[in-house]
C-alpha positions in Angstrom: 93.6 48.0 -272.0 93.8 45.6 -269.1 90.8 45.4 -266.8 91.2 45.1 -263.1 87.6 45.1 -262.0 84.5 42.9 -262.1 81.4 45.0 -262.8 77.7 45.0 -263.1 75.4 47.8 -264.2 72.1 47.8 -262.2 68.8 49.4 -263.3 68.2 50.8 -259.8 68.7 54.0 -257.8 72.0 54.5 -256.0 70.6 54.1 -252.4 68.7 50.9 -253.4 71.9 49.6 -255.1 74.1 50.2 -252.1 71.7 48.2 -249.9 71.4 45.4 -252.5 75.2 45.2 -252.8 75.6 44.9 -249.0 73.1 42.1 -249.0 74.6 40.3 -252.0 78.1 40.5 -250.5 76.7 39.2 -247.2 75.1 36.3 -249.0 78.6 35.3 -250.2 80.1 35.6 -246.7 81.6 39.0 -247.0 81.3 41.6 -244.2 81.8 45.3 -244.7 84.9 46.5 -242.7 85.2 50.0 -244.1 83.1 52.5 -245.9 84.3 55.7 -247.7 81.7 58.1 -249.0 83.7 59.6 -252.0 81.1 62.2 -252.8 81.1 63.6 -249.2 84.9 63.3 -248.8 85.8 65.0 -252.0 83.2 67.8 -251.3 84.7 68.3 -247.9 88.4 68.1 -248.8 88.4 69.7 -252.3 85.0 71.4 -252.6 84.3 69.4 -255.8 81.1 67.6 -256.8 81.2 64.0 -258.1 78.4 61.4 -258.6 77.3 59.6 -255.4 79.7 56.8 -254.8 80.9 54.7 -252.0 83.9 52.3 -251.5 82.9 49.3 -249.4 85.8 47.4 -247.9 84.5 43.8 -248.1 86.2 41.0 -246.3 85.5 37.3 -246.0 87.5 36.5 -242.9 88.3 32.9 -243.8 89.8 33.9 -247.1 91.7 36.8 -245.6 93.2 34.5 -242.9 94.2 31.9 -245.5 95.8 34.5 -247.7 97.7 36.1 -244.7 99.0 32.7 -243.7 100.5 32.3 -247.2 101.9 35.8 -247.5 101.4 38.4 -244.7 102.2 41.2 -247.1 98.9 40.5 -248.9 97.3 42.6 -246.1 98.3 45.7 -248.2 95.6 44.9 -250.7 92.9 43.8 -248.2 90.0 44.2 -247.9 88.4 43.7 -251.3 87.2 47.1 -252.5 83.7 47.3 -254.0 82.6 50.6 -255.5 79.0 51.5 -255.9 78.6 54.6 -258.2 75.5 56.4 -259.5 75.5 56.8 -263.3 72.1 58.6 -263.2 69.0 58.6 -261.1 68.0 55.1 -262.1 71.3 53.4 -263.0 74.2 52.4 -260.8 77.5 50.8 -261.5 79.1 48.3 -259.2 82.8 47.5 -259.5 84.9 45.1 -257.4 88.7 44.8 -257.6 89.3 41.5 -259.5 91.3 39.1 -257.3 93.1 37.9 -260.5 94.6 41.4 -260.8 95.8 41.0 -257.2 97.7 37.9 -258.4 99.6 40.1 -260.8 100.8 42.1 -257.8 101.6 39.2 -255.5 102.2 36.2 -257.8 102.3 33.3 -255.4 100.9 29.9 -256.5 99.5 29.2 -253.0 97.4 32.4 -253.2 95.8 31.4 -256.5 93.2 29.2 -254.8 92.3 32.0 -252.4 92.0 34.5 -255.2 89.9 32.0 -257.2 87.5 31.6 -254.3 87.2 35.3 -253.8 86.6 35.9 -257.5 83.9 33.2 -257.6 82.1 34.8 -254.6 82.4 38.3 -255.9 81.2 37.2 -259.4 78.3 35.4 -257.8 77.3 38.5 -255.8 77.4 40.7 -258.9 75.4 38.0 -260.9 72.8 38.0 -258.1 72.4 41.7 -258.3 71.7 41.6 -262.1 69.2 38.8 -261.7 67.1 40.7 -259.1 63.9 42.3 -260.3 
């Protein structure tokens, strides 16, 4: 099975993890453009219960601009989605869309450097989260 995410499992509560993810992404130059509370949305729209989880639309403007200059259609897969999901009261999973998987959708040699930079930064943010006490 092919993987399309980068992930980290954190020994921390959901609320604490969401704030830590925001900070780790910020340290790598990403801002949060969008936020979708999946738990609340699915409860409202379908009256179903799911674990607390949020999709953060993370963007590093310089990388987005560089990618858009190469291929304006790349906007269809921007921003980088990062999901924070509670596994239980003390454990949270963080998953980010792997920029390498994006290259499978928009294979363009000029975009590989942009994707590599994004992947390096997302990987560093996840690594920072797992190294925190």
